[in-house]
Structure formats: C-alpha cells, structure tokens
C-alpha positions in Angstrom: 141.7 125.9 83.3 138.6 126.5 81.6 135.1 126.0 82.6 133.0 123.6 80.6 129.9 123.7 82.7 128.0 120.7 84.4 129.2 117.4 83.7 126.5 115.0 82.4 126.0 113.0 85.7 125.6 116.3 87.1 123.0 117.7 84.8 121.2 114.5 85.4 121.2 114.5 89.1 119.8 118.2 88.8 116.9 117.0 86.6 116.2 114.0 88.6 116.1 116.5 91.7 113.4 118.7 89.9 111.2 115.5 89.1 111.5 114.5 92.9 110.5 117.9 94.0 107.0 117.7 91.9 106.2 114.5 93.7 106.1 115.7 97.4 103.7 114.0 99.5 103.6 110.6 97.8 104.5 107.4 98.9 107.8 107.1 97.2 108.9 103.9 98.4 107.8 102.2 95.1 110.3 104.5 93.2 113.0 104.1 95.5 112.8 100.2 95.0 112.4 100.8 91.4 115.8 102.8 91.4 117.6 100.1 93.7 116.3 97.4 91.0 118.2 99.4 88.2 121.8 99.5 90.1 124.5 97.3 89.3 124.6 94.0 90.8 126.9 95.1 93.7 125.1 98.5 94.4 121.9 96.7 94.3 122.6 94.4 96.7 124.2 97.1 99.1 121.2 99.4 98.6 118.6 96.4 99.2 120.2 95.4 102.5 120.6 99.0 103.7 116.9 99.5 102.5 115.8 97.2 104.9 118.2 97.8 107.6 116.8 101.3 107.5 113.3 100.5 107.6 113.8 97.7 110.5 116.2 100.4 112.6 114.2 103.6 112.0 110.8 103.0 110.8 109.9 106.6 111.0 112.1 107.8 107.9 110.2 107.8 104.8 111.8 106.3 101.5 112.4 108.9 99.0 114.7 109.7 96.0 117.3 112.6 96.4 119.1 113.6 93.3 118.3 110.0 92.0 119.7 108.2 94.8 117.9 106.2 97.5 117.4 108.4 100.7 115.3 108.4 104.0 113.5 111.5 105.4 112.1 112.8 108.7 109.2 115.5 107.9 110.3 115.7 104.2 114.2 116.6 105.3 116.7 113.9 104.2 118.4 112.0 107.2 120.7 109.6 105.3 120.9 108.3 101.6 122.6 105.7 99.5 125.3 106.7 96.9 125.8 103.5 94.5 129.7 103.4 93.6 128.5 103.8 89.9 126.6 107.2 90.2 130.0 109.0 90.4 132.2 106.1 89.3 134.1 105.5 92.5 135.5 102.5 94.0 133.1 102.3 96.7 129.3 103.2 97.8 128.7 105.6 100.3 126.0 105.8 103.2 125.8 109.5 103.9 124.0 111.6 106.6 122.7 115.1 106.4 122.6 117.6 109.0 119.4 116.7 110.1 121.2 113.3 111.5 122.0 113.4 115.3 125.3 111.8 115.0 127.0 115.0 116.9 130.2 113.8 118.8 132.0 116.4 120.0 133.0 119.2 117.6 134.3 116.7 114.8 132.2 113.6 113.4 132.0 111.3 110.5 128.9 111.8 108.2 129.8 109.7 104.8 130.6 106.1 105.2 132.0 103.7 102.5 130.7 100.6 101.8 132.2 97.9 100.1 129.9 94.8 101.7 127.4 94.6 104.1 128.4 91.8 106.6 127.2 91.0 110.4 129.8 93.7 111.8 128.9 96.2 109.1 125.1 95.9 109.3 125.7 96.3 113.3 127.6 99.8 112.8 124.9 100.8 110.3 121.8 99.9 112.4 123.6 101.8 115.5 124.3 104.8 113.2 120.6 104.9 111.9 119.3 104.7 115.3 121.4 107.3 116.7 120.6 109.6 113.6 116.9 109.5 114.7 117.4 109.5 118.2 
C-alpha cells in the first residue's frame, strides 16, 4: 500500500481550520448559519434544528466553525459539533462531543451519535445530551 497524501476533503478541512483560527474572538454565529445554508437539504434540516436545540438548551455555548463544521464552544473550546453526512460521504450525519463535554458515565460512554432525522424523541435525547455536556 502506498501513501498518496491527504485526501481533498482532508486538505479542505485543514484549510478551513486555519481560517477559523484567524477569526478567534468574533461573533461567529453568522458564519455558522452561512455554512448551514450551504448544506444539502437533509443535512441543512438537521443542522438548523440542532443549532436551535443547542441554543435553547445550552445558551452558554458559542457557535463557531471547527474544520468547516458547525460547532459549539465554551471558553473557546469545542464541546459539541455537527458533521454533515456529505462531509465525508457517510450515510448519516453525526452529533459529536469532545472531551470538554461532561458525558462521563462510568469507564465507557458514547461521544458520537448518528443522526438521520430529528423527530420529537430524538430532539428530547439531543436536548438531554447537550444539557449534560455543559453541566
């Protein structure tokens, strides 16, 4: 097996991350909403609702971009993020939590959650996870 370097998606993510680092200290919600508006219809619907759920349940988290993905940070450190399915051509979007999230439950706990739709039950689960993450 030969190493061909980073994929186009990986290179794009690194470039986006470099741009994000330059924009520290700004209100980045408009950039997050702009990124969400560029998504495919299914990813956009999930990201829009997720954005609202996070703002409702963890208003202390600041929206920002992280490797080109909508994320939500406390004191500049990402707590959770949304990875659209189209980002890496997967069959589901992901709601991910960093080690800054307080989801600890014993010695093993999930930190990534597959999202295909946000119905009432899923919204309740996401709201509880977000509240626990910032507790």
